[in-house]
C-alpha positions, 0 to 999 in steps of 0.5 A, a space after each residue: 353446210 353445218 354438218 358434213 361427214 368426218 373425212 379421213 384420208 387414206 384409211 383408218 388405223 386402230 392402235 392398241 393402247 400405248 402402242 406405236 405405229 410400227 409395233 404391229 399392234 394395230 388393224 387398218 381399214 383401207 380401200 382401193 379399186 379392185 382386190 387387194 394385191 397384198 404384195 406391196 403398199 398398204 395391203 402388204 403393211 396392214 396387219 392380220 385382222 384388217 379390213 379392205 373395201 373394194 371401191 369397184 364392186 363394193 366387196 369387203 376383204 379381211 386379212 387372214 395371214 401376213 405372207 406378202 401375197 394376195 392369198 393373205 386377203 379373204 373376200 367376205 361373201 355377201 350372197 343372195 340365197 336366191 342366187 345359189 344354184 346347188 351342184 350335187 357333185 362330190 367335191 373332195 377338195 378346192 385348192 388355190 393351185 392352178 392345175 392342168 388335165 392329166 396327172 397331179 399329185 395332191 401332196 404337192 399342192 401348196 395349200 394342202 397342209 393336211 396331207 391329202 393324197 390319192 387315197 382320199 379320192 375315188 374315180 368320179 370325185 371332183 375338185 376345184 383348182 385356182 379357187 381364188 382366181 379363175 377356177 376350174 372344175 375337174 373330175 377324177 378319172 383314175 387313181 394310182 393306188 399303191 404305185 408310190 406316186 400319190 397321183 390322180 388323173 383329172 379331166 375337165 368336168 362334163 358340166 363345167 362351172 356356171 354362174 351362181 354354182 354353189 358346192 359343198 367342198 369337203 376339204 377347203 385347202 385355202 384355209 389354214 392351219 390343217 385343222 381348219 381345212 374342213 368342209 365349206 360352202 363355196 359359191 361362184 358368182 361368176 364361172 370365171 370369178 373367184 369362189 366365195 366361201 359362204 361358210 364353214 360346215 361340218 356335216 359329220 358332227 351334230 354335237 353343236 346342234 342343241 335342243 331347246 330348253 323346253 324340249 319334252 317327249 311327245 308322241 305322234 307321226 312325224 310330218 313334213 311340217 315338223 321341225 327337227 326338234 318336234 320330230 325327235 320329240 315325237 319319236 322319243 315319245 313313241 319309243 317311251 310308249 313302245 317300252 311301256 307296251 313291252 313292259 320295259 324301261 328306257 335303256 333296257 337291252 333285254 327282258 331281264 328275268 321271268 318268274 316261275 314257271 315262265 322262267 323255266 321255259 323262257 330266257 329273259 336275255 333272248 330277243 323278242 324274235 327268239 322268245 316268239 320262236 320259243 313260244 311257237 315251239 311250245 305251242 306246237 306241242 298242243 297244235 291241232 291237225 285235221 284230215 278229211 274223208 278218210 277211208 284207207 289208212 292215212 297219216 293224221 299227225 307225225 313227230 320225229 322220234 329223234 327228239 320226241 320220246 312220247 306223245 298223247 293225242 286227243 282225237 275226235 272222229 266225225 262221220 263225214 256224211 252225218 256230222 252228229 255221229 262222233 267218237 273221241 279217244 285218247 292215244 298215248 304212244 312211246 317210241 325207242 328213238 329208232 324203229 319201234 313204238 308202243 301205244 294204248 287207246 282208252 277213254 273212248 267216247 261216242 255220241 250219235 250212231 256208231 261208225 267204224 274208226 281204226 287208229 294205229 301208231 307206228 314208226 316210219 322214216 324217222 317219224 312216229 305216226 298217228 294213223 286213221 282208217 274207216 271201213 264203214 264210211 268216210 270220216 274226218 279226224 281232228 287230233 291235238 297232241 301233247 309232246 313229251 320232249 326234254 329238248 323243248 321243255 
């Protein structure tokens, strides 16, 4: 054969320029049957950053530490997404330590560099032990809060590990240093095989998720076919439209200030609900009320004397049997805030045939009352009031 693969025995070593073989300024590419042992021979001598090929199953490992242990080598995951079976347990931690049912103290786990203790767990949480060997899924059944021992009690999970299980682990302790023991995606190709860290994640931080350079606010309803960016774009546009409808600018936290005469009645610093309440209070002074089929004396409208000092009522009475017969009056009344009232009736108008209408004002139960009666026929009475009240205006 004219062409053959270039053969190198044992392995491949890359040296830094002008470095000798014993200086440590190198990385190796080596291989062997099974996982790298890390405690002797080439897998121990290899420097951090070296690569190891497992000729048994084709898996790759990278060397992440140099402590003469198997934990120095981390398997590089190659996972088929279709094989992932996501579990929904809240897995607080994964450790290389082998644990047993009963009490365990997280502060004593050999890879717990960030200092997890019993306060980081809740009853019902889960954890994974011996994650790099023969893993076990545990459930937290009790916690020593304040006992000074930092212990948690664990029992085998009701649903043990199964082939293909994948978890979001909040604290992946095999990583080092403590700052890197964050959240990770961990996949278990086999229930009895070491977990494969598919990737590091941090669901708490979204500062690394950027919008595209072409982002622009739009508008419309968010649908299930939208991307996150297009959904944000729509919400952005809708918010701009709402600001415009309210007469506000983006970033406004209140309504600013109103010009007279509205400024005498409405405070721009109020919320929309407070402003509607204020308008409702003011409109209540002009509200209309109606009572029907009145013969005996009947209350038409009332106001509290503690806050309303005077009222002008515009009154229209209609004969119930003959609606074309109408009478109109203005009633102006004043109270002393306690028990007495004075009133006057004027500007009487009438259309159609005459009928009896009797209007009166008194104070009862803390209210000033406009009252109506009729001796000749049943009448319908409509009244609209204007209040003289300093607390509202």
